[in-house]
PyMOL Python script that loads the backbone (N, CA, C, O; Angstrom):
from pymol import cmd

cmd.read_pdbstr("""\
ATOM      1  N   MET A   1      48.834 -18.357  19.919  1.00  0.00           N
ATOM      2  CA  MET A   1      47.634 -18.903  20.549  1.00  0.00           C
ATOM      3  C   MET A   1      47.663 -20.425  20.480  1.00  0.00           C
ATOM      4  O   MET A   1      48.184 -21.017  19.535  1.00  0.00           O
ATOM      5  N   ASP A   2      47.103 -21.022  21.486  1.00  0.00           N
ATOM      6  CA  ASP A   2      46.997 -22.472  21.452  1.00  0.00           C
ATOM      7  C   ASP A   2      45.576 -22.879  21.086  1.00  0.00           C
ATOM      8  O   ASP A   2      44.678 -22.039  21.030  1.00  0.00           O
ATOM      9  N   LEU A   3      45.379 -24.157  20.840  1.00  0.00           N
ATOM     10  CA  LEU A   3      44.092 -24.657  20.360  1.00  0.00           C
ATOM     11  C   LEU A   3      42.970 -24.390  21.354  1.00  0.00           C
ATOM     12  O   LEU A   3      41.856 -24.052  20.954  1.00  0.00           O
ATOM     13  N   ALA A   4      43.251 -24.538  22.635  1.00  0.00           N
ATOM     14  CA  ALA A   4      42.219 -24.321  23.651  1.00  0.00           C
ATOM     15  C   ALA A   4      41.718 -22.879  23.633  1.00  0.00           C
ATOM     16  O   ALA A   4      40.511 -22.649  23.695  1.00  0.00           O
ATOM     17  N   SER A   5      42.613 -21.918  23.552  1.00  0.00           N
ATOM     18  CA  SER A   5      42.181 -20.517  23.571  1.00  0.00           C
ATOM     19  C   SER A   5      41.433 -20.148  22.290  1.00  0.00           C
ATOM     20  O   SER A   5      40.502 -19.344  22.326  1.00  0.00           O
ATOM     21  N   ILE A   6      41.831 -20.726  21.172  1.00  0.00           N
ATOM     22  CA  ILE A   6      41.110 -20.474  19.923  1.00  0.00           C
ATOM     23  C   ILE A   6      39.709 -21.065  19.996  1.00  0.00           C
ATOM     24  O   ILE A   6      38.744 -20.423  19.582  1.00  0.00           O
ATOM     25  N   THR A   7      39.591 -22.270  20.513  1.00  0.00           N
ATOM     26  CA  THR A   7      38.297 -22.933  20.650  1.00  0.00           C
ATOM     27  C   THR A   7      37.377 -22.135  21.566  1.00  0.00           C
ATOM     28  O   THR A   7      36.186 -21.997  21.286  1.00  0.00           O
ATOM     29  N   GLU A   8      37.917 -21.618  22.641  1.00  0.00           N
ATOM     30  CA  GLU A   8      37.114 -20.849  23.588  1.00  0.00           C
ATOM     31  C   GLU A   8      36.685 -19.502  23.031  1.00  0.00           C
ATOM     32  O   GLU A   8      35.705 -18.927  23.504  1.00  0.00           O
ATOM     33  N   SER A   9      37.398 -18.988  22.035  1.00  0.00           N
ATOM     34  CA  SER A   9      37.062 -17.684  21.474  1.00  0.00           C
ATOM     35  C   SER A   9      35.967 -17.747  20.409  1.00  0.00           C
ATOM     36  O   SER A   9      35.483 -16.706  19.965  1.00  0.00           O
ATOM     37  N   VAL A  10      35.573 -18.941  19.996  1.00  0.00           N
ATOM     38  CA  VAL A  10      34.527 -19.106  18.979  1.00  0.00           C
ATOM     39  C   VAL A  10      33.167 -18.819  19.619  1.00  0.00           C
ATOM     40  O   VAL A  10      32.861 -19.369  20.676  1.00  0.00           O
ATOM     41  N   PRO A  11      32.346 -17.967  18.997  1.00  0.00           N
ATOM     42  CA  PRO A  11      31.018 -17.678  19.553  1.00  0.00           C
ATOM     43  C   PRO A  11      30.187 -18.950  19.714  1.00  0.00           C
ATOM     44  O   PRO A  11      30.327 -19.893  18.935  1.00  0.00           O
ATOM     45  N   VAL A  12      29.333 -18.969  20.714  1.00  0.00           N
ATOM     46  CA  VAL A  12      28.545 -20.154  21.056  1.00  0.00           C
ATOM     47  C   VAL A  12      27.656 -20.606  19.907  1.00  0.00           C
ATOM     48  O   VAL A  12      27.449 -21.808  19.738  1.00  0.00           O
ATOM     49  N   HIS A  13      27.125 -19.687  19.113  1.00  0.00           N
ATOM     50  CA  HIS A  13      26.215 -20.058  18.035  1.00  0.00           C
ATOM     51  C   HIS A  13      26.941 -20.588  16.796  1.00  0.00           C
ATOM     52  O   HIS A  13      26.284 -21.048  15.861  1.00  0.00           O
ATOM     53  N   ASP A  14      28.261 -20.538  16.762  1.00  0.00           N
ATOM     54  CA  ASP A  14      29.034 -21.079  15.642  1.00  0.00           C
ATOM     55  C   ASP A  14      29.381 -22.546  15.890  1.00  0.00           C
ATOM     56  O   ASP A  14      29.534 -22.975  17.033  1.00  0.00           O
ATOM     57  N   ASP A  15      29.503 -23.303  14.809  1.00  0.00           N
ATOM     58  CA  ASP A  15      29.915 -24.701  14.902  1.00  0.00           C
ATOM     59  C   ASP A  15      31.431 -24.783  14.765  1.00  0.00           C
ATOM     60  O   ASP A  15      32.041 -24.000  14.037  1.00  0.00           O
ATOM     61  N   ILE A  16      32.028 -25.734  15.469  1.00  0.00           N
ATOM     62  CA  ILE A  16      33.470 -25.950  15.398  1.00  0.00           C
ATOM     63  C   ILE A  16      33.725 -27.288  14.725  1.00  0.00           C
ATOM     64  O   ILE A  16      33.178 -28.310  15.138  1.00  0.00           O
ATOM     65  N   LEU A  17      34.545 -27.282  13.704  1.00  0.00           N
ATOM     66  CA  LEU A  17      35.014 -28.515  13.067  1.00  0.00           C
ATOM     67  C   LEU A  17      36.515 -28.570  13.312  1.00  0.00           C
ATOM     68  O   LEU A  17      37.266 -27.730  12.816  1.00  0.00           O
ATOM     69  N   LEU A  18      36.935 -29.544  14.066  1.00  0.00           N
ATOM     70  CA  LEU A  18      38.340 -29.715  14.392  1.00  0.00           C
ATOM     71  C   LEU A  18      38.883 -30.835  13.523  1.00  0.00           C
ATOM     72  O   LEU A  18      38.549 -32.002  13.727  1.00  0.00           O
ATOM     73  N   LEU A  19      39.721 -30.484  12.554  1.00  0.00           N
ATOM     74  CA  LEU A  19      40.228 -31.457  11.596  1.00  0.00           C
ATOM     75  C   LEU A  19      41.738 -31.584  11.737  1.00  0.00           C
ATOM     76  O   LEU A  19      42.427 -30.600  12.006  1.00  0.00           O
ATOM     77  N   GLY A  20      42.244 -32.787  11.556  1.00  0.00           N
ATOM     78  CA  GLY A  20      43.679 -32.994  11.592  1.00  0.00           C
ATOM     79  C   GLY A  20      44.018 -34.441  11.835  1.00  0.00           C
ATOM     80  O   GLY A  20      43.145 -35.266  12.103  1.00  0.00           O
ATOM     81  N   ASP A  21      45.290 -34.739  11.739  1.00  0.00           N
ATOM     82  CA  ASP A  21      45.778 -36.083  12.020  1.00  0.00           C
ATOM     83  C   ASP A  21      46.291 -36.088  13.446  1.00  0.00           C
ATOM     84  O   ASP A  21      47.422 -35.681  13.710  1.00  0.00           O
ATOM     85  N   PHE A  22      45.463 -36.545  14.354  1.00  0.00           N
ATOM     86  CA  PHE A  22      45.800 -36.526  15.774  1.00  0.00           C
ATOM     87  C   PHE A  22      46.383 -37.856  16.247  1.00  0.00           C
ATOM     88  O   PHE A  22      46.715 -37.997  17.424  1.00  0.00           O
ATOM     89  N   ASN A  23      46.512 -38.824  15.354  1.00  0.00           N
ATOM     90  CA  ASN A  23      46.994 -40.159  15.702  1.00  0.00           C
ATOM     91  C   ASN A  23      46.185 -40.774  16.838  1.00  0.00           C
ATOM     92  O   ASN A  23      46.697 -41.579  17.616  1.00  0.00           O
ATOM     93  N   ALA A  24      44.934 -40.389  16.922  1.00  0.00           N
ATOM     94  CA  ALA A  24      44.052 -40.919  17.953  1.00  0.00           C
ATOM     95  C   ALA A  24      43.072 -41.892  17.301  1.00  0.00           C
ATOM     96  O   ALA A  24      42.572 -41.640  16.205  1.00  0.00           O
ATOM     97  N   VAL A  25      42.808 -42.980  17.968  1.00  0.00           N
ATOM     98  CA  VAL A  25      41.859 -43.979  17.502  1.00  0.00           C
ATOM     99  C   VAL A  25      40.610 -43.825  18.348  1.00  0.00           C
ATOM    100  O   VAL A  25      40.700 -43.838  19.576  1.00  0.00           O
ATOM    101  N   THR A  26      39.447 -43.678  17.730  1.00  0.00           N
ATOM    102  CA  THR A  26      38.238 -43.377  18.482  1.00  0.00           C
ATOM    103  C   THR A  26      37.475 -44.615  18.922  1.00  0.00           C
ATOM    104  O   THR A  26      36.250 -44.584  19.047  1.00  0.00           O
ATOM    105  N   GLY A  27      38.186 -45.691  19.154  1.00  0.00           N
ATOM    106  CA  GLY A  27      37.520 -46.898  19.635  1.00  0.00           C
ATOM    107  C   GLY A  27      36.674 -46.581  20.836  1.00  0.00           C
ATOM    108  O   GLY A  27      37.001 -45.664  21.590  1.00  0.00           O
ATOM    109  N   PRO A  28      35.593 -47.308  21.042  1.00  0.00           N
ATOM    110  CA  PRO A  28      34.699 -46.981  22.145  1.00  0.00           C
ATOM    111  C   PRO A  28      35.417 -47.084  23.485  1.00  0.00           C
ATOM    112  O   PRO A  28      35.919 -48.153  23.832  1.00  0.00           O
ATOM    113  N   PRO A  29      35.475 -45.993  24.244  1.00  0.00           N
ATOM    114  CA  PRO A  29      36.124 -46.042  25.547  1.00  0.00           C
ATOM    115  C   PRO A  29      35.233 -46.761  26.555  1.00  0.00           C
ATOM    116  O   PRO A  29      34.039 -46.928  26.308  1.00  0.00           O
ATOM    117  N   PRO A  30      35.785 -47.185  27.673  1.00  0.00           N
ATOM    118  CA  PRO A  30      34.931 -47.781  28.702  1.00  0.00           C
ATOM    119  C   PRO A  30      33.851 -46.782  29.100  1.00  0.00           C
ATOM    120  O   PRO A  30      34.140 -45.592  29.221  1.00  0.00           O
ATOM    121  N   ARG A  31      32.652 -47.218  29.300  1.00  0.00           N
ATOM    122  CA  ARG A  31      31.543 -46.318  29.613  1.00  0.00           C
ATOM    123  C   ARG A  31      31.789 -45.549  30.906  1.00  0.00           C
ATOM    124  O   ARG A  31      31.167 -44.507  31.110  1.00  0.00           O
ATOM    125  N   SER A  32      32.653 -46.012  31.770  1.00  0.00           N
ATOM    126  CA  SER A  32      32.937 -45.309  33.021  1.00  0.00           C
ATOM    127  C   SER A  32      34.001 -44.235  32.848  1.00  0.00           C
ATOM    128  O   SER A  32      34.362 -43.567  33.817  1.00  0.00           O
ATOM    129  N   ALA A  33      34.512 -44.055  31.626  1.00  0.00           N
ATOM    130  CA  ALA A  33      35.597 -43.108  31.392  1.00  0.00           C
ATOM    131  C   ALA A  33      35.123 -41.655  31.421  1.00  0.00           C
ATOM    132  O   ALA A  33      35.952 -40.749  31.492  1.00  0.00           O
ATOM    133  N   GLY A  34      33.819 -41.412  31.368  1.00  0.00           N
ATOM    134  CA  GLY A  34      33.300 -40.060  31.417  1.00  0.00           C
ATOM    135  C   GLY A  34      33.190 -39.377  30.069  1.00  0.00           C
ATOM    136  O   GLY A  34      32.992 -38.164  30.013  1.00  0.00           O
ATOM    137  N   TYR A  35      33.314 -40.125  28.976  1.00  0.00           N
ATOM    138  CA  TYR A  35      33.241 -39.542  27.638  1.00  0.00           C
ATOM    139  C   TYR A  35      31.967 -39.933  26.910  1.00  0.00           C
ATOM    140  O   TYR A  35      31.941 -39.928  25.680  1.00  0.00           O
ATOM    141  N   GLU A  36      30.917 -40.270  27.631  1.00  0.00           N
ATOM    142  CA  GLU A  36      29.684 -40.741  27.006  1.00  0.00           C
ATOM    143  C   GLU A  36      29.067 -39.706  26.076  1.00  0.00           C
ATOM    144  O   GLU A  36      28.417 -40.074  25.097  1.00  0.00           O
ATOM    145  N   ASP A  37      29.254 -38.426  26.358  1.00  0.00           N
ATOM    146  CA  ASP A  37      28.692 -37.369  25.514  1.00  0.00           C
ATOM    147  C   ASP A  37      29.644 -36.958  24.400  1.00  0.00           C
ATOM    148  O   ASP A  37      29.272 -36.161  23.539  1.00  0.00           O
ATOM    149  N   THR A  38      30.868 -37.488  24.400  1.00  0.00           N
ATOM    150  CA  THR A  38      31.897 -37.085  23.440  1.00  0.00           C
ATOM    151  C   THR A  38      32.072 -38.102  22.322  1.00  0.00           C
ATOM    152  O   THR A  38      32.176 -37.728  21.154  1.00  0.00           O
ATOM    153  N   VAL A  39      32.106 -39.378  22.668  1.00  0.00           N
ATOM    154  CA  VAL A  39      32.324 -40.427  21.669  1.00  0.00           C
ATOM    155  C   VAL A  39      31.214 -41.467  21.776  1.00  0.00           C
ATOM    156  O   VAL A  39      30.804 -41.846  22.873  1.00  0.00           O
ATOM    157  N   GLY A  40      30.733 -41.923  20.618  1.00  0.00           N
ATOM    158  CA  GLY A  40      29.644 -42.888  20.583  1.00  0.00           C
ATOM    159  C   GLY A  40      30.131 -44.325  20.704  1.00  0.00           C
ATOM    160  O   GLY A  40      31.308 -44.581  20.956  1.00  0.00           O
ATOM    161  N   SER A  41      29.228 -45.226  20.525  1.00  0.00           N
ATOM    162  CA  SER A  41      29.516 -46.659  20.696  1.00  0.00           C
ATOM    163  C   SER A  41      30.191 -47.296  19.492  1.00  0.00           C
ATOM    164  O   SER A  41      30.602 -48.453  19.572  1.00  0.00           O
ATOM    165  N   PHE A  42      30.318 -46.584  18.383  1.00  0.00           N
ATOM    166  CA  PHE A  42      30.789 -47.201  17.159  1.00  0.00           C
ATOM    167  C   PHE A  42      32.155 -46.690  16.708  1.00  0.00           C
ATOM    168  O   PHE A  42      32.436 -46.665  15.510  1.00  0.00           O
ATOM    169  N   GLY A  43      32.991 -46.292  17.629  1.00  0.00           N
ATOM    170  CA  GLY A  43      34.356 -45.908  17.271  1.00  0.00           C
ATOM    171  C   GLY A  43      35.106 -47.114  16.743  1.00  0.00           C
ATOM    172  O   GLY A  43      34.712 -48.253  16.993  1.00  0.00           O
ATOM    173  N   ALA A  44      36.177 -46.873  16.021  1.00  0.00           N
ATOM    174  CA  ALA A  44      36.935 -47.966  15.415  1.00  0.00           C
ATOM    175  C   ALA A  44      38.302 -48.086  16.068  1.00  0.00           C
ATOM    176  O   ALA A  44      38.903 -47.087  16.461  1.00  0.00           O
ATOM    177  N   GLY A  45      38.785 -49.309  16.179  1.00  0.00           N
ATOM    178  CA  GLY A  45      40.136 -49.538  16.664  1.00  0.00           C
ATOM    179  C   GLY A  45      40.246 -49.608  18.178  1.00  0.00           C
ATOM    180  O   GLY A  45      39.251 -49.551  18.900  1.00  0.00           O
ATOM    181  N   THR A  46      41.480 -49.732  18.634  1.00  0.00           N
ATOM    182  CA  THR A  46      41.780 -49.815  20.056  1.00  0.00           C
ATOM    183  C   THR A  46      42.339 -48.474  20.520  1.00  0.00           C
ATOM    184  O   THR A  46      43.325 -47.994  19.961  1.00  0.00           O
ATOM    185  N   PRO A  47      41.728 -47.861  21.532  1.00  0.00           N
ATOM    186  CA  PRO A  47      42.201 -46.555  22.007  1.00  0.00           C
ATOM    187  C   PRO A  47      43.672 -46.598  22.418  1.00  0.00           C
ATOM    188  O   PRO A  47      44.166 -47.619  22.896  1.00  0.00           O
ATOM    189  N   ASN A  48      44.366 -45.465  22.224  1.00  0.00           N
ATOM    190  CA  ASN A  48      45.766 -45.338  22.608  1.00  0.00           C
ATOM    191  C   ASN A  48      45.960 -44.068  23.440  1.00  0.00           C
ATOM    192  O   ASN A  48      44.973 -43.438  23.818  1.00  0.00           O
ATOM    193  N   ASN A  49      47.199 -43.675  23.735  1.00  0.00           N
ATOM    194  CA  ASN A  49      47.464 -42.490  24.556  1.00  0.00           C
ATOM    195  C   ASN A  49      46.922 -41.221  23.913  1.00  0.00           C
ATOM    196  O   ASN A  49      46.406 -40.346  24.607  1.00  0.00           O
ATOM    197  N   ASP A  50      47.034 -41.115  22.596  1.00  0.00           N
ATOM    198  CA  ASP A  50      46.529 -39.929  21.909  1.00  0.00           C
ATOM    199  C   ASP A  50      45.006 -39.860  21.961  1.00  0.00           C
ATOM    200  O   ASP A  50      44.432 -38.772  21.915  1.00  0.00           O
ATOM    201  N   THR A  51      44.359 -40.999  22.056  1.00  0.00           N
ATOM    202  CA  THR A  51      42.904 -41.031  22.167  1.00  0.00           C
ATOM    203  C   THR A  51      42.453 -40.321  23.430  1.00  0.00           C
ATOM    204  O   THR A  51      41.542 -39.495  23.388  1.00  0.00           O
ATOM    205  N   SER A  52      43.081 -40.634  24.551  1.00  0.00           N
ATOM    206  CA  SER A  52      42.666 -40.000  25.806  1.00  0.00           C
ATOM    207  C   SER A  52      42.918 -38.497  25.773  1.00  0.00           C
ATOM    208  O   SER A  52      42.129 -37.732  26.328  1.00  0.00           O
ATOM    209  N   ARG A  53      43.994 -38.063  25.138  1.00  0.00           N
ATOM    210  CA  ARG A  53      44.267 -36.628  25.040  1.00  0.00           C
ATOM    211  C   ARG A  53      43.204 -35.939  24.189  1.00  0.00           C
ATOM    212  O   ARG A  53      42.707 -34.877  24.562  1.00  0.00           O
ATOM    213  N   LEU A  54      42.851 -36.536  23.047  1.00  0.00           N
ATOM    214  CA  LEU A  54      41.843 -35.949  22.175  1.00  0.00           C
ATOM    215  C   LEU A  54      40.477 -35.934  22.845  1.00  0.00           C
ATOM    216  O   LEU A  54      39.778 -34.922  22.799  1.00  0.00           O
ATOM    217  N   LEU A  55      40.090 -37.037  23.463  1.00  0.00           N
ATOM    218  CA  LEU A  55      38.774 -37.098  24.097  1.00  0.00           C
ATOM    219  C   LEU A  55      38.687 -36.160  25.296  1.00  0.00           C
ATOM    220  O   LEU A  55      37.628 -35.585  25.549  1.00  0.00           O
ATOM    221  N   SER A  56      39.761 -35.999  26.023  1.00  0.00           N
ATOM    222  CA  SER A  56      39.772 -35.052  27.148  1.00  0.00           C
ATOM    223  C   SER A  56      39.570 -33.633  26.639  1.00  0.00           C
ATOM    224  O   SER A  56      38.794 -32.866  27.210  1.00  0.00           O
ATOM    225  N   PHE A  57      40.273 -33.285  25.558  1.00  0.00           N
ATOM    226  CA  PHE A  57      40.126 -31.951  24.980  1.00  0.00           C
ATOM    227  C   PHE A  57      38.700 -31.739  24.498  1.00  0.00           C
ATOM    228  O   PHE A  57      38.082 -30.718  24.802  1.00  0.00           O
ATOM    229  N   CYS A  58      38.176 -32.702  23.745  1.00  0.00           N
ATOM    230  CA  CYS A  58      36.820 -32.583  23.213  1.00  0.00           C
ATOM    231  C   CYS A  58      35.794 -32.483  24.339  1.00  0.00           C
ATOM    232  O   CYS A  58      34.875 -31.666  24.275  1.00  0.00           O
ATOM    233  N   SER A  59      35.949 -33.293  25.341  1.00  0.00           N
ATOM    234  CA  SER A  59      35.012 -33.292  26.450  1.00  0.00           C
ATOM    235  C   SER A  59      35.023 -31.957  27.191  1.00  0.00           C
ATOM    236  O   SER A  59      33.967 -31.444  27.560  1.00  0.00           O
ATOM    237  N   SER A  60      36.197 -31.400  27.407  1.00  0.00           N
ATOM    238  CA  SER A  60      36.290 -30.148  28.160  1.00  0.00           C
ATOM    239  C   SER A  60      35.797 -28.948  27.359  1.00  0.00           C
ATOM    240  O   SER A  60      35.518 -27.898  27.940  1.00  0.00           O
ATOM    241  N   HIS A  61      35.683 -29.080  26.036  1.00  0.00           N
ATOM    242  CA  HIS A  61      35.214 -27.977  25.205  1.00  0.00           C
ATOM    243  C   HIS A  61      33.853 -28.246  24.556  1.00  0.00           C
ATOM    244  O   HIS A  61      33.429 -27.507  23.666  1.00  0.00           O
ATOM    245  N   GLY A  62      33.170 -29.307  25.005  1.00  0.00           N
ATOM    246  CA  GLY A  62      31.829 -29.598  24.507  1.00  0.00           C
ATOM    247  C   GLY A  62      31.795 -30.077  23.070  1.00  0.00           C
ATOM    248  O   GLY A  62      30.799 -29.870  22.377  1.00  0.00           O
ATOM    249  N   LEU A  63      32.867 -30.714  22.604  1.00  0.00           N
ATOM    250  CA  LEU A  63      32.935 -31.220  21.231  1.00  0.00           C
ATOM    251  C   LEU A  63      32.628 -32.710  21.216  1.00  0.00           C
ATOM    252  O   LEU A  63      32.781 -33.388  22.232  1.00  0.00           O
ATOM    253  N   VAL A  64      32.197 -33.220  20.070  1.00  0.00           N
ATOM    254  CA  VAL A  64      31.914 -34.652  19.921  1.00  0.00           C
ATOM    255  C   VAL A  64      32.682 -35.211  18.732  1.00  0.00           C
ATOM    256  O   VAL A  64      33.119 -34.466  17.855  1.00  0.00           O
ATOM    257  N   VAL A  65      32.842 -36.529  18.713  1.00  0.00           N
ATOM    258  CA  VAL A  65      33.455 -37.240  17.589  1.00  0.00           C
ATOM    259  C   VAL A  65      32.304 -37.832  16.783  1.00  0.00           C
ATOM    260  O   VAL A  65      31.816 -38.914  17.112  1.00  0.00           O
ATOM    261  N   PRO A  66      31.858 -37.132  15.721  1.00  0.00           N
ATOM    262  CA  PRO A  66      30.632 -37.547  15.035  1.00  0.00           C
ATOM    263  C   PRO A  66      30.722 -38.894  14.345  1.00  0.00           C
ATOM    264  O   PRO A  66      29.705 -39.579  14.236  1.00  0.00           O
ATOM    265  N   GLY A  67      31.890 -39.307  13.875  1.00  0.00           N
ATOM    266  CA  GLY A  67      32.014 -40.577  13.179  1.00  0.00           C
ATOM    267  C   GLY A  67      31.832 -41.786  14.074  1.00  0.00           C
ATOM    268  O   GLY A  67      31.785 -42.915  13.585  1.00  0.00           O
ATOM    269  N   SER A  68      31.730 -41.572  15.372  1.00  0.00           N
ATOM    270  CA  SER A  68      31.591 -42.692  16.296  1.00  0.00           C
ATOM    271  C   SER A  68      30.145 -42.933  16.727  1.00  0.00           C
ATOM    272  O   SER A  68      29.889 -43.815  17.546  1.00  0.00           O
ATOM    273  N   TRP A  69      29.202 -42.166  16.192  1.00  0.00           N
ATOM    274  CA  TRP A  69      27.807 -42.272  16.616  1.00  0.00           C
ATOM    275  C   TRP A  69      26.964 -43.162  15.714  1.00  0.00           C
ATOM    276  O   TRP A  69      25.836 -43.498  16.076  1.00  0.00           O
ATOM    277  N   SER A  70      27.476 -43.553  14.550  1.00  0.00           N
ATOM    278  CA  SER A  70      26.700 -44.436  13.675  1.00  0.00           C
ATOM    279  C   SER A  70      27.571 -45.578  13.178  1.00  0.00           C
ATOM    280  O   SER A  70      28.773 -45.419  12.965  1.00  0.00           O
ATOM    281  N   ARG A  71      26.948 -46.716  12.999  1.00  0.00           N
ATOM    282  CA  ARG A  71      27.651 -47.921  12.566  1.00  0.00           C
ATOM    283  C   ARG A  71      28.067 -47.781  11.108  1.00  0.00           C
ATOM    284  O   ARG A  71      27.294 -47.315  10.270  1.00  0.00           O
ATOM    285  N   ARG A  72      29.304 -48.194  10.815  1.00  0.00           N
ATOM    286  CA  ARG A  72      29.799 -48.188   9.440  1.00  0.00           C
ATOM    287  C   ARG A  72      29.763 -49.597   8.881  1.00  0.00           C
ATOM    288  O   ARG A  72      29.941 -50.572   9.611  1.00  0.00           O
ATOM    289  N   LEU A  73      29.533 -49.696   7.581  1.00  0.00           N
ATOM    290  CA  LEU A  73      29.560 -51.003   6.927  1.00  0.00           C
ATOM    291  C   LEU A  73      30.994 -51.485   6.809  1.00  0.00           C
ATOM    292  O   LEU A  73      31.888 -50.703   6.486  1.00  0.00           O
ATOM    293  N   ASP A  74      31.220 -52.761   7.066  1.00  0.00           N
ATOM    294  CA  ASP A  74      32.533 -53.359   6.874  1.00  0.00           C
ATOM    295  C   ASP A  74      32.622 -53.791   5.418  1.00  0.00           C
ATOM    296  O   ASP A  74      32.056 -54.818   5.042  1.00  0.00           O
ATOM    297  N   VAL A  75      33.322 -53.025   4.600  1.00  0.00           N
ATOM    298  CA  VAL A  75      33.372 -53.297   3.159  1.00  0.00           C
ATOM    299  C   VAL A  75      34.534 -54.223   2.775  1.00  0.00           C
ATOM    300  O   VAL A  75      34.665 -54.587   1.607  1.00  0.00           O
ATOM    301  N   HIS A  76      35.355 -54.599   3.714  1.00  0.00           N
ATOM    302  CA  HIS A  76      36.490 -55.464   3.398  1.00  0.00           C
ATOM    303  C   HIS A  76      36.291 -56.857   3.923  1.00  0.00           C
ATOM    304  O   HIS A  76      37.156 -57.714   3.742  1.00  0.00           O
TER     305      HIS A  76
END
""", "prot")
cmd.dss("prot")
cmd.show_as("cartoon", "prot")
cmd.util.cbc("prot")
cmd.orient("prot")
């Protein structure tokens, strides 16, 4: 099974937590990119090729990147 089919098989009332090292940076994408419901304004870093793949997957399956919705303190 691939990730898409597993994600689609999860009942609607269950929550999905997708964890892993995807080498994707969740920097805020351009607002015209169509990911407004997937990633918030506070992503970190500069988006790369893996970012678009992850955000496309999340967007097509109704998932969000929760760490990008609230501002983090810069401790360094």
